[in-house]
C-alpha positions in Angstrom: -17.3 -2.8 5.6 -21.0 -3.2 5.8 -23.5 -1.0 3.8 -24.8 0.6 7.0 -21.3 2.1 7.5 -21.6 4.0 4.3 -23.8 7.1 4.3 -24.3 8.9 0.9 -26.6 11.9 0.9 -29.1 12.4 -1.9 -27.6 15.7 -2.9 -24.5 17.7 -2.1 -20.9 16.4 -1.7 -19.7 13.2 0.0 -16.3 11.6 0.2 -15.3 8.0 0.0 -11.8 8.1 1.6 -9.0 5.6 2.0 -9.8 3.6 -1.2 -7.5 1.6 -3.3 -8.0 2.1 -7.1 -6.4 0.3 -10.0 -4.7 2.3 -12.7 -6.6 0.4 -15.5 -9.8 1.8 -14.0 -8.8 5.4 -14.0 -9.4 8.0 -16.7 -6.8 10.3 -15.0 -3.9 9.3 -12.7 -2.1 12.4 -12.0 -1.1 12.9 -8.3 -1.6 9.2 -7.4 1.2 6.8 -6.5 0.9 3.2 -7.6 2.2 0.1 -6.0 3.5 -3.0 -7.8 0.0 -4.4 -8.3 -1.1 -1.2 -9.9 -3.1 0.2 -7.0 -3.0 3.6 -5.5 -4.6 5.0 -2.4 -7.2 7.6 -3.3 -10.4 9.4 -2.3 -13.5 9.8 -4.5 -15.5 12.9 -4.1 -19.2 12.3 -5.1 -21.8 15.0 -5.7 -25.4 14.6 -6.9 -24.9 11.1 -8.2 -21.6 11.8 -10.1 -17.9 11.6 -9.5 -16.7 15.1 -8.9 -13.0 14.3 -8.3 -10.6 11.5 -7.6 -7.8 12.8 -5.3 -4.7 11.6 -3.4 -5.5 11.0 0.2 -3.5 14.1 1.3 -6.3 16.5 0.0 -7.2 19.5 2.0 -10.1 18.9 4.4 -13.1 20.7 2.8 -15.6 19.6 5.4 -17.7 17.3 3.3 -19.1 14.2 4.9 -16.6 11.3 4.6 -16.8 7.5 4.8 -13.5 5.7 5.7 -13.3 2.6 3.4 -10.3 1.4 5.3 -8.1 0.7 2.4 -10.6 -1.5 0.5 -10.5 -1.9 -3.3 -13.1 -0.1 -5.4 -13.9 -1.2 -9.0 -16.1 0.6 -11.5 -19.4 -1.2 -12.0 -18.9 -4.4 -14.0 -19.6 -4.9 -17.7 -20.5 -8.4 -18.8 -20.1 -8.6 -22.5 -21.1 -12.2 -23.3 -24.1 -13.9 -21.6 -27.1 -16.0 -22.6 -30.0 -14.9 -20.3 -32.6 -16.5 -22.6 -31.1 -19.9 -21.6 -30.6 -19.0 -18.0 -31.8 -21.1 -15.1 -33.4 -24.0 -17.1 -31.1 -26.6 -15.4 -33.7 -27.9 -12.9 -36.1 -29.0 -15.7 -33.4 -29.6 -18.5 -30.1 -30.8 -17.1 -27.2 -31.8 -19.3 -27.2 -35.6 -19.3 -23.4 -35.9 -19.4 -21.8 -32.5 -19.3 -20.8 -32.6 -22.9 -21.2 -29.8 -25.6 -23.4 -32.1 -27.6 -25.5 -32.9 -24.6 -26.0 -29.2 -24.0 -27.0 -28.5 -27.6 -29.5 -31.3 -27.8 -31.0 -30.4 -24.3 -31.4 -26.7 -25.0 -33.0 -27.3 -28.4 -35.5 -29.6 -26.8 -36.2 -27.2 -23.9 -36.7 -24.3 -26.2 -39.1 -26.0 -28.4 -41.1 -27.2 -25.4 -41.0 -24.2 -23.2 -39.7 -20.9 -24.6 -42.8 -18.8 -24.6 -42.8 -15.1 -23.7 -44.3 -16.2 -20.3 -41.3 -18.5 -19.7 -38.6 -16.3 -21.0 -39.4 -13.0 -19.3 -39.2 -14.1 -15.7 -36.0 -16.1 -16.3 -34.4 -13.1 -18.1 -35.4 -10.8 -15.3 -34.2 -13.2 -12.6 -30.8 -13.2 -14.3 -30.7 -9.4 -14.5 -31.6 -9.1 -10.8 -28.7 -11.3 -10.0 -26.3 -9.4 -12.2 -27.5 -6.0 -10.7 -27.1 -7.1 -7.1 -23.5 -8.3 -7.9 -22.6 -4.9 -9.4 -23.2 -5.2 -13.1 -24.1 -2.0 -15.0 -24.2 -3.2 -18.6 -24.7 -6.7 -20.0 -24.8 -8.2 -23.6 -26.9 -11.3 -24.1 -27.0 -13.6 -27.1 -30.5 -14.5 -28.2 -31.3 -17.9 -29.9 -32.8 -16.7 -33.1 -33.6 -19.7 -35.2 -37.2 -19.4 -36.6 -39.8 -19.3 -35.0 -38.0 -18.4 -31.7 -36.8 -15.1 -33.1 -40.2 -13.7 -33.3 -40.8 -14.8 -29.7 -37.6 -13.8 -28.0 -36.7 -10.4 -29.5 -39.9 -8.6 -28.3 -39.5 -10.1 -24.9 -35.9 -8.9 -24.9 -37.1 -5.4 -26.0 -39.6 -5.2 -23.2 -37.1 -6.4 -20.5 -34.5 -3.9 -21.8 -36.9 -1.0 -21.4 -38.0 -2.2 -17.9 -34.4 -2.4 -16.8 -33.3 0.9 -18.3 -31.4 2.9 -15.7 -30.3 -0.2 -13.9 -28.6 -2.4 -16.5 -27.8 -1.3 -20.1 -28.9 -4.3 -22.0 -27.6 -5.2 -25.5 -28.9 -8.2 -27.6 -27.1 -10.3 -30.2 -28.9 -12.8 -32.6 -27.5 -16.3 -32.4 -27.7 -19.0 -35.0 -25.5 -21.4 -36.9 -23.8 -19.5 -39.7 -24.8 -22.1 -42.2 -28.4 -20.9 -41.8 -27.4 -17.6 -43.5 -27.6 -19.6 -46.8 -31.3 -19.0 -46.7 -31.1 -15.3 -47.8 -34.8 -14.7 -47.4 -34.8 -15.8 -43.7 -31.5 -14.1 -43.1 -32.7 -10.8 -44.5 -35.9 -11.0 -42.3 -33.8 -11.7 -39.2 -31.3 -9.0 -39.9 -34.2 -6.5 -40.3 -35.7 -7.7 -36.9 -32.3 -7.3 -35.2 -31.9 -3.8 -36.6 -35.5 -2.9 -35.6 -34.7 -3.9 -32.0 -31.3 -2.0 -32.1 -29.4 -5.2 -31.7 -26.1 -6.7 -32.8 -25.7 -9.1 -35.7 -24.1 -12.4 -34.7 -23.6 -16.0 -35.4 -21.9 -19.2 -34.4 -19.1 -19.9 -36.9 -18.2 -23.5 -38.0 -15.7 -24.7 -40.5 -18.4 -25.2 -43.2 -17.1 -25.2 -46.8 -18.7 -21.8 -47.6 -17.6 -20.1 -44.4 -15.9 -17.2 -46.2 -19.0 -16.6 -48.2 -21.3 -16.7 -45.2 -19.0 -14.4 -43.3 -19.0 -11.9 -46.0 -22.8 -12.1 -46.1 -22.9 -11.2 -42.4 -20.4 -8.4 -42.7 -22.0 -6.8 -45.7 -25.4 -7.0 -44.0 -24.0 -5.4 -40.9 -22.4 -2.6 -43.0 -25.7 -2.0 -44.9 -27.7 -1.7 -41.6 -25.1 0.0 -39.5 -24.8 -2.9 -37.1 -21.9 -4.2 -35.0 -20.9 -7.9 -35.1 -20.5 -10.5 -32.4 -19.4 -14.1 -33.1 -19.1 -17.5 -31.3 -15.9 -18.9 -32.8 -13.9 -22.2 -32.6 -15.5 -23.4 -29.3 -13.7 -26.8 -29.9 -10.4 -28.5 -29.4 -10.2 -29.2 -33.1 -6.9 -27.5 -34.3 -8.4 -27.1 -37.8 -11.1 -24.8 -36.5 -9.8 -21.4 -37.7 -12.8 -19.3 -38.0 -11.2 -16.6 -35.8 -8.6 -16.2 -38.6 -11.3 -16.0 -41.3 -13.3 -13.4 -39.3 -10.2 -11.2 -38.9 -9.4 -11.5 -42.6 -12.9 -10.7 -43.7 -12.9 -7.7 -41.5 -9.6 -6.5 -42.9 -10.5 -7.2 -46.4 -13.8 -5.4 -46.4 -12.6 -2.5 -44.3 -15.3 -3.1 -41.6 -15.6 0.0 -39.4 -18.0 -1.2 -36.8 -17.2 -3.0 -33.6 -16.5 -6.8 -33.7 -16.4 -9.0 -30.6 -15.4 -12.7 -30.9 -16.0 -15.2 -28.1 -14.4 -18.5 -27.1 -11.7 -19.1 -29.7 -10.7 -22.2 -27.8 -9.0 -24.1 -30.6 -6.4 -21.3 -31.0 -4.6 -22.6 -27.9 -4.2 -26.0 -29.6 -2.7 -24.7 -32.9 1.0 -24.6 -34.0 2.8 -21.4 -33.1 3.3 -20.2 -36.6 -0.4 -20.4 -37.3 -1.2 -18.7 -33.9 1.1 -15.8 -34.7 -0.4 -15.3 -38.1 -3.9 -15.3 -36.7 -3.1 -13.0 -33.9 -1.5 -10.5 -36.2 -4.6 -10.4 -38.3 -6.8 -10.0 -35.2 -4.7 -7.0 -34.1 -4.7 -5.3 -37.5 -8.5 -5.8 -37.9 -9.2 -4.3 -34.5 -11.2 -7.2 -33.1 -12.1 -7.5 -29.4 -11.9 -11.1 -27.9 -13.8 -12.4 -24.9 -12.8 -15.7 -23.2 -15.5 -17.5 -21.1 -13.2 -19.4 -18.6 -15.8 -21.0 -16.4 -18.0 -22.3 -19.2 -15.1 -23.3 -21.4 -13.5 -25.4 -18.6 -16.8 -27.0 -17.9 -17.4 -28.2 -21.5 -14.0 -28.4 -23.2 -12.1 -31.8 -23.0 -14.9 -33.4 -21.0 -14.3 -37.1 -21.4 -16.7 -40.0 -21.5 -14.2 -42.6 -20.4 -13.8 -41.3 -16.9 -10.4 -39.8 -17.5 -9.2 -36.4 -16.4 -9.4 -33.3 -18.9 -5.9 -32.3 -20.0 -6.3 -28.7 -21.2 -8.1 -25.6 -19.9 -10.2 -24.6 -22.9 -9.4 -20.9 -22.8 -7.9 -18.8 -25.5 -4.6 -17.0 -25.7 -5.5 -13.8 -24.0 -1.8 -12.9 -22.9 -0.6 -13.1 -26.4 -3.5 -11.1 -27.7 -3.0 -8.4 -25.0 0.7 -8.2 -25.9 -0.4 -7.2 -29.4 -2.8 -4.5 -28.2 -5.9 -6.6 -28.8 -8.9 -5.5 -26.5 -9.4 -8.6 -24.4 -12.3 -9.5 -21.9 -13.6 -12.2 -19.8 -17.3 -12.7 -19.1 -20.0 -14.9 -17.6 -21.5 -16.8 -20.5 -24.1 -19.4 -19.5 -25.8 -19.6 -16.1 -27.4 -22.7 -14.6 -28.3 -24.2 -18.0 -27.0 -27.2 -20.0 -24.0 -25.3 -21.2 -22.9 -24.5 -17.6 -24.6 -25.9 -14.5 -23.4 -23.1 -12.2 -22.8 -19.4 -12.1 -24.8 -16.4 -10.9 -23.7 -13.6 -13.3 -21.3 -12.4 -10.7 -18.4 -10.8 -12.7 -16.2 -10.9 -9.6 -16.5 -14.6 -9.7 -15.7 -14.6 -13.4 -12.5 -12.4 -12.7 -11.5 -14.6 -9.7 -11.7 -17.8 -11.7 -10.1 -16.2 -14.7 -7.1 -15.1 -12.5 -6.7 -18.8 -11.5 -7.2 -20.3 -14.9 -5.6 -17.8 -17.1 -3.0 -16.5 -14.8 -4.1 -12.9 -14.5 -1.5 -12.4 -11.8 2.3 -12.0 -11.0 2.0 -9.3 -12.3 -1.7 -8.1 -12.0 -0.8 -5.7 -14.9 -4.0 -4.3 -16.5 -6.1 -7.5 -16.2 -8.8 -5.8 -14.0 -9.9 -3.9 -17.1 -10.9 -7.2 -18.7 -14.3 -7.0 -16.7 -14.7 -3.2 -16.9 -13.1 -0.8 -19.3 -12.3 -3.5 -22.0 -15.8 -4.9 -22.3 -17.3 -1.4 -22.2 -15.0 -0.6 -25.2 -16.1 -3.7 -27.0 -19.8 -2.8 -26.5 -19.3 0.9 -27.5 -20.2 2.2 -24.0 -18.8 5.6 -23.1 -20.0 6.0 -19.5 -19.0 2.6 -18.1 -15.9 0.7 -17.0 -13.8 3.7 -15.9 -13.7 5.9 -12.8 -13.2 9.5 -13.8 -14.4 13.0 -12.9 -17.7 13.8 -14.4 -18.8 10.1 -14.8 -21.8 8.6 -13.2 -21.0 7.3 -9.6 -21.4 3.6 -10.4 -18.9 1.6 -8.5 -18.4 -1.4 -6.1 -16.6 -1.2 -2.7 -14.9 -4.4 -1.5 -13.3 -5.3 1.8 -10.2 -6.8 0.2 -7.3 -4.4 0.3 -5.1 -6.3 -2.2 -5.6 -8.8 -4.9 -5.0 -11.9 -2.6 -7.6 -10.6 -0.1 -10.1 -9.5 -2.9 -9.9 -12.9 -4.8 -9.7 -15.2 -1.7 -13.3 -14.7 -0.7 -16.6 -14.2 -2.6 -17.0 -10.6 -1.2 -20.7 -11.3 -0.6 -20.9 -8.2 1.5 -19.6 -5.9 -1.2 -21.3 -2.5 -1.4 -22.8 -1.6 -4.8 -23.2 2.2 -5.6 -25.3 3.3 -8.5 -25.9 6.9 -9.3 -24.2 7.8 -6.1 -26.5 5.7 -4.0 -26.1 2.4 -2.2 -28.5 -0.1 -3.8 -30.3 -3.1 -2.2 -27.9 -5.9 -3.2 -30.2 -8.7 -2.1 -30.3 -11.7 -4.4 -33.5 -13.2 -5.7 -34.5 -16.6 -4.3 -34.4 -19.5 -6.7 -37.9 -20.5 -5.6 -39.2 -17.4 -7.6 -38.7 -19.7 -10.7 -40.3 -22.8 -9.3 -43.5 -22.2 -11.3 -41.6 -22.6 -14.5 -40.0 -26.0 -13.6 -41.5 -29.5 -13.8 -42.4 -30.3 -10.3 -40.5 -33.6 -10.2 -37.3 -31.9 -11.2 -37.2 -29.0 -8.8 -33.9 -28.5 -6.9 -34.3 -28.2 -3.1 
């Protein structure tokens, strides 16, 4: 199904017929018959850039132009709720020396100190967004390294990029720093004000520091004072004593926090004893947290061994147990061609395909397709994203695959991306566009 086979008029009605839609992507399911994987055959009626109706294929012929999608699956436009576009694509000049987490940290710190000017950040951020847009992403949240003096450089660039990409990608920013830095109240107050001024999200990397509870309360109370949501990196380690997810949930519950909280990684949870896991997950559910796993990056970094032996665990968190408790769970891209992950292209279909293999999002498919659409939209507070329903903007992706084994067997590089009821140019930017930012001797060819 090539894009030249889809004809969408600029105005008036048009029908996408013979599609397969998943129940987790639909705001209304009346009249549709779902199979064992949760898919139903349906038609989508578009008018003037919006979805006018979603109907069973047996609708009366009203004479509007139609495109036969031949039973291909359609998703809402993707929502990528955990990325790092400020780090993106620095691998050619700053590769991870050994693939380890420590190697990634040290390499990124060195690269940021040497290179992260506005002139370096902006083209890399825009390159990342161009990739995401071409793959079908409508909304994206990025963490922004915010240790001083980088905060004063990166946030204005982010603001400018967000404005330039408005209408193509809804962009959210989260400050990122080690939570122990919040001990410096003067700096923390200044950073929080900067984040609020740029309409961002307050976030930090949590570690098992002795005063973790005090630092968490400081972040929560600041978010409450400024009306900000929260987003944490938590327990990105195999250390079974890393329990900051538990502490975040307990703090949220104790303070009655009413904003949205998204917690990423939570790798150590999969290593902990069952009784501790159950207690933590009960708190997470009661506190209303959303959790995002980053399967590609976590498998790349976690349990990487220096002695040449094979890793023994997957590095992902317990999404099945969370979903069973009603926790809003997501998967997302995380890092892209930087020392934390050497690969990736901000293609959320790739993320979902790998998550299905790594986390067993199959047999049954259940509602896992929502983990890259409706669930991250909910975590990010987005109303017009992640769901196909009458009245919504016509932002969707048409695939060739007619079932999950077809959809996830191939990259679907010829997918058709529709935004505002129009087929977009889904050409990917060429890596050579970033050559001027890389050291000549380290360029990849």
